[in-house]
C-alpha positions, 0 to 999 in steps of 0.5 A: 392326690387321688387315683385319677392323678395316675395313669391307668397302668400305674393304679395297680398298687404294686411297685415296679421295683424291688421293695426293701426286703423283697427277694427277686429271683431270676430263673437260673440264679439259685441253681449254682448256689449251695443247697439250703439248710432245709434241703440239707436236712431232708437229704441227710434224713433220706441218705440215712434212711437209704444208707447212702453217703451224704454229700455236703457240696451239692448245689440247690439243683443237684440237691433237688435231683438227689432228693427226688431220686431218693424219695422214689427209691 
């Protein structure tokens, strides 16, 4: 089968559906999920540096905001 057998819009070589193992993100799906291990480690370090309490219950969005605030402080 050659490339000429497919319509022009199908010659991109990319799948139009999630491929096994691929992660598909919606804009709002991560905001309410618990913070990642990387965020927790960074936030823990910043909290220790600034003598602040480390909150383990933050969401990803909240952790991003708290990390940004502590990095500016």
